[in-house]
C-alpha positions in Angstrom: 35.0 -9.0 9.2 35.6 -9.2 5.7 33.0 -11.5 3.9 32.5 -9.7 0.6 36.1 -9.3 -0.1 36.8 -12.9 0.5 34.5 -14.2 -2.1 35.3 -14.8 -5.8 33.2 -12.7 -8.2 30.3 -12.8 -8.6 29.1 -12.3 -5.2 25.4 -14.0 -4.9 23.1 -12.8 -2.2 19.8 -14.6 -2.0 16.8 -15.5 0.0 13.2 -14.5 0.5 11.9 -10.9 0.1 10.5 -11.6 3.7 11.0 -14.2 6.4 7.4 -15.3 6.6 7.7 -18.6 8.7 10.4 -20.5 10.2 9.6 -23.6 8.0 9.7 -21.1 4.9 12.9 -19.6 5.8 14.5 -22.8 6.6 13.5 -24.8 3.4 14.4 -21.7 1.1 17.9 -21.7 2.8 18.4 -25.3 2.4 17.3 -25.2 -1.5 19.7 -22.2 -2.0 22.6 -24.0 -0.4 21.9 -27.0 -2.4 22.6 -24.9 -5.6 26.2 -24.5 -4.7 26.3 -21.1 -6.0 24.8 -18.8 -3.1 27.5 -16.9 -1.1 25.1 -15.0 1.6 21.7 -15.8 2.8 19.2 -12.7 2.7 15.8 -12.0 4.2 13.5 -9.0 5.2 12.6 -9.0 8.9 11.2 -5.5 8.9 9.6 -4.2 5.8 8.9 -0.8 5.1 6.0 -0.6 3.0 4.4 2.4 1.2 1.0 2.1 2.6 -0.4 0.8 6.0 -2.1 -2.6 6.4 0.4 -4.4 4.2 2.7 -7.0 5.5 5.4 -5.2 7.5 7.6 -8.3 8.4 7.2 -10.8 11.2 9.6 -8.6 13.5 12.4 -9.6 15.8 11.4 -13.3 16.0 12.5 -13.5 12.3 16.2 -12.7 13.2 16.5 -16.1 15.0 15.0 -17.9 12.0 17.5 -16.5 9.6 20.4 -16.9 12.1 19.4 -20.7 12.5 19.1 -21.2 8.7 22.6 -19.6 8.3 24.0 -22.0 10.9 22.4 -25.3 9.5 23.6 -24.2 5.9 27.0 -22.6 6.8 25.9 -19.5 4.8 26.6 -15.7 6.3 23.3 -14.1 6.7 22.3 -10.5 6.2 19.1 -8.4 6.7 18.0 -4.9 6.5 17.6 -2.2 9.4 16.2 0.9 9.3 16.8 2.4 12.8 18.9 2.0 15.9 16.4 -0.3 17.4 16.6 -2.7 14.7 20.6 -2.3 14.8 20.4 -3.3 18.5 18.1 -6.2 18.0 20.3 -7.8 15.0 23.2 -7.2 17.0 22.2 -9.1 19.8 20.9 -11.7 17.5 24.4 -12.3 16.1 24.5 -10.7 12.7 27.8 -9.6 11.0 26.5 -8.1 8.0 23.5 -5.6 7.5 22.3 -3.3 4.8 20.0 -0.1 4.8 17.2 0.3 2.2 16.5 2.9 -0.4 13.6 4.5 1.8 16.4 5.1 4.7 19.2 6.1 2.6 17.1 9.1 1.3 17.2 10.3 5.2 20.5 11.5 6.3 18.9 11.8 9.9 18.0 7.9 9.8 21.2 7.0 8.2 23.3 9.1 10.9 21.3 7.3 13.6 22.2 3.7 12.4 25.9 4.8 11.9 26.0 6.0 15.5 24.4 2.7 16.7 27.1 0.8 14.7 30.2 2.6 16.1 32.8 0.2 17.2 31.0 -2.9 16.1 33.1 -3.9 13.0 29.8 -4.8 11.1 30.3 -5.2 7.2 27.6 -2.6 5.9 25.8 -2.4 2.5 24.0 0.8 1.5 21.3 0.9 -1.1 20.7 3.8 -3.4 18.2 6.1 -2.1 14.7 6.0 -4.0 15.3 9.3 -5.9 18.2 9.7 -8.5 20.8 11.6 -6.1 24.3 10.5 -6.4 25.5 12.7 -3.4 22.8 11.0 -1.0 24.0 7.8 -1.9 27.6 8.8 -1.4 26.7 10.5 1.8 25.2 7.3 3.3 28.5 5.3 2.5 30.5 8.4 4.0 28.3 8.3 7.3 29.0 4.8 7.7 32.7 5.0 7.0 32.9 8.1 9.5 31.5 5.7 12.1 34.6 3.6 11.9 33.1 0.7 9.7 35.8 -0.4 7.2 33.8 -2.6 5.1 31.1 -0.6 3.6 29.6 -1.7 0.1 26.6 -0.7 -2.3 23.5 -2.0 -3.8 22.0 -0.7 -6.6 18.3 -1.3 -6.8 17.2 1.3 -9.3 15.4 4.5 -8.9 11.8 5.7 -8.8 10.6 7.0 -12.0 7.2 7.8 -13.2 8.2 7.6 -16.9 9.5 3.9 -16.7 7.2 1.4 -18.5 9.9 -1.4 -18.3 11.2 -1.5 -14.9 9.6 -1.3 -11.4 12.6 1.0 -10.7 14.6 2.7 -13.5 18.3 1.4 -13.3 20.0 4.6 -14.5 23.2 2.8 -14.9 25.1 6.0 -15.1 24.5 6.7 -11.4 26.0 3.5 -9.7 29.0 3.7 -12.2 29.6 7.1 -11.0 29.5 5.8 -7.5 32.0 3.2 -8.3 34.4 5.9 -9.5 34.0 7.7 -6.3 34.5 4.6 -4.2 36.8 2.3 -6.6 37.4 -0.1 -3.7 33.9 -0.8 -2.7 31.9 -3.9 -3.9 28.9 -2.9 -6.1 26.1 -5.3 -5.9 23.0 -5.2 -8.3 19.6 -5.9 -7.1 17.8 -7.1 -10.2 14.7 -8.0 -8.2 13.9 -4.4 -7.4 14.9 -3.0 -10.7 12.7 -5.3 -12.6 9.7 -5.9 -10.4 8.9 -9.1 -12.4 10.8 -12.4 -13.2 11.1 -12.1 -16.9 13.6 -9.5 -16.9 16.0 -10.7 -14.2 18.3 -12.6 -16.5 18.8 -9.6 -18.8 19.3 -7.1 -16.0 21.7 -9.7 -14.2 23.7 -10.1 -17.4 24.1 -6.4 -18.1 25.3 -5.8 -14.4 27.9 -8.5 -15.0 29.0 -6.8 -18.4 29.2 -3.6 -16.5 31.7 -5.4 -13.9 29.4 -5.5 -11.0 31.0 -7.5 -8.1 27.9 -9.4 -7.5 24.1 -9.8 -7.4 21.2 -9.7 -4.8 18.2 -11.8 -6.1 15.1 -12.6 -4.1 14.2 -16.5 -3.8 11.3 -18.0 -2.2 10.2 -21.8 -2.3 6.7 -20.8 -3.3 7.0 -17.2 -5.0 3.5 -17.0 -6.1 2.1 -17.0 -2.8 4.9 -15.0 -1.2 3.6 -12.4 1.5 5.4 -9.5 -0.3 6.7 -8.9 -3.8 5.7 -12.1 -5.1 5.9 -11.1 -8.9 9.8 -10.5 -8.6 10.8 -13.6 -6.5 11.8 -16.8 -8.0 12.4 -20.4 -6.8 16.0 -21.6 -5.9 15.9 -23.8 -8.9 14.9 -21.0 -11.3 17.8 -19.1 -9.8 20.3 -21.7 -10.2 19.3 -22.0 -13.8 19.7 -18.0 -14.1 23.0 -18.1 -12.7 24.2 -21.0 -14.9 23.3 -18.9 -17.9 25.1 -15.8 -16.9 28.1 -15.1 -19.3 31.1 -13.8 -17.0 33.4 -11.9 -19.3 36.8 -10.9 -18.5 38.0 -7.1 -18.3 41.1 -7.9 -20.3 42.5 -10.7 -22.9 46.0 -11.9 -23.5 45.2 -12.4 -27.0 47.7 -10.0 -29.1 45.6 -9.9 -32.3 42.3 -9.0 -30.2 44.3 -6.4 -28.2 45.7 -5.0 -31.6 42.4 -4.8 -33.4 40.9 -3.0 -30.2 43.8 -0.5 -30.1 43.0 0.3 -33.8 39.4 1.0 -33.1 40.1 2.6 -30.0 42.3 4.9 -31.9 39.6 5.7 -34.3 37.1 6.5 -31.2 39.8 9.1 -30.0 40.1 10.8 -33.3 36.0 11.1 -33.7 36.0 12.2 -30.0 38.5 15.0 -30.8 36.3 15.7 -34.0 33.4 16.0 -32.0 34.7 18.3 -29.5 35.9 20.6 -32.4 32.3 20.5 -33.9 30.7 21.2 -30.5 33.1 24.3 -29.9 32.3 25.6 -33.2 28.5 25.2 -32.3 28.9 27.2 -29.1 30.8 29.9 -31.2 27.9 30.3 -33.2 25.5 30.3 -30.3 27.7 33.0 -28.9 27.2 35.0 -32.0 23.6 34.5 -31.5 23.9 35.9 -28.1 25.4 39.1 -29.3 22.5 39.7 -31.8 19.8 38.9 -29.2 21.4 41.3 -26.8 21.8 43.9 -29.5 18.0 43.6 -30.6 16.5 43.0 -27.1 15.5 39.0 -27.9 15.2 36.6 -25.0 17.7 33.8 -24.8 15.2 31.2 -24.5 13.2 30.7 -27.8 10.8 27.7 -27.2 9.3 27.4 -30.8 13.2 27.1 -32.2 14.2 24.7 -29.4 10.9 22.4 -30.1 12.0 22.3 -33.8 15.5 21.4 -33.0 14.4 18.6 -30.9 11.9 17.2 -33.6 14.4 17.4 -36.4 17.4 15.8 -34.3 15.2 13.1 -32.7 14.1 12.0 -36.3 17.7 12.1 -37.5 19.2 10.4 -34.4 16.5 7.5 -34.8 17.5 7.0 -38.4 21.0 6.5 -37.7 20.2 4.0 -34.8 20.7 6.2 -31.9 18.1 5.8 -29.0 15.6 8.4 -28.2 16.9 8.4 -24.5 20.4 9.3 -25.6 19.2 11.8 -28.4 17.1 13.7 -25.6 20.1 13.6 -22.9 22.5 15.1 -25.7 20.2 17.7 -26.7 19.7 18.8 -23.3 23.2 19.1 -22.5 24.2 21.0 -26.0 21.0 23.3 -25.1 22.2 24.0 -21.6 25.8 24.9 -22.7 24.4 27.2 -25.3 22.3 29.0 -22.9 25.3 29.4 -20.6 27.2 31.0 -23.4 24.6 33.3 -24.3 24.0 34.3 -20.6 27.6 35.2 -20.5 27.1 37.6 -23.4 24.0 38.9 -21.8 25.5 39.7 -18.6 28.5 41.6 -20.1 
């Protein structure tokens, strides 16, 4: 079973957050098919909710609705499973593609249960990132599926829970899925802007960024009447709006045959390489000074960590960085990395 590999980029997976009624499922599927841009039809059948008494999906009856919608429109179908019982029901209904959600990926016991239930099925499996920003958990989920003999295992990036994020429902933390792609260069990486943004206004920008980062496709929730959806109403859009969003995407190429452009890029990249070399030298010099400070601290019984000094550095460098057009997020990460490396050097001195 190789559905994703046979689809030209970008792969577009769409459908309602939840299958609510047979009519809603079928009409959404028809409207999505009419756009001519949808490759795979999705819908949630079982919905893992944070709190009880929320709509938790229609259950097994919805599997038949989704299968029938797929048959009528000629679209492959996919749904989420969270345990072996779900797997058994989906297989009996005729599903050839499944995904596991973020709340499942975070639990290796649940992932292994699903993997064991899928042995010998040849199912095409997609693994969403775990709720928390743990790359190894995501890698582990994919590895468990592969170890179960599944050849077609791919990934969905839906963002990570963060109490600090004011913009997104789930912080994208783009560096994590890109690191996953380096670990598994042959998998398809699908972005889920619906769950990253949690609201319609940001779907276009996040979808575009995913395309610019060479993602293989998008999973976007679509509903015939999103304002009255039974779950996640704010992040769903109508098939017509989805059609407009996809039509506005700019699909850029990885390389160009334009000789002049390539020559200019080479010159600029050579400049970057030279600056990177200078940065490495400067950081090495900084660490040499940090080591000297470590020797002085050891000689005079002074602690490695100096909270007041560290606070002063952060404030000063943040101000300077912002003046040079750097983001506060980058400055914080850069300073933390420098600080940790300085501590490592001074700790080595103290432990001599």
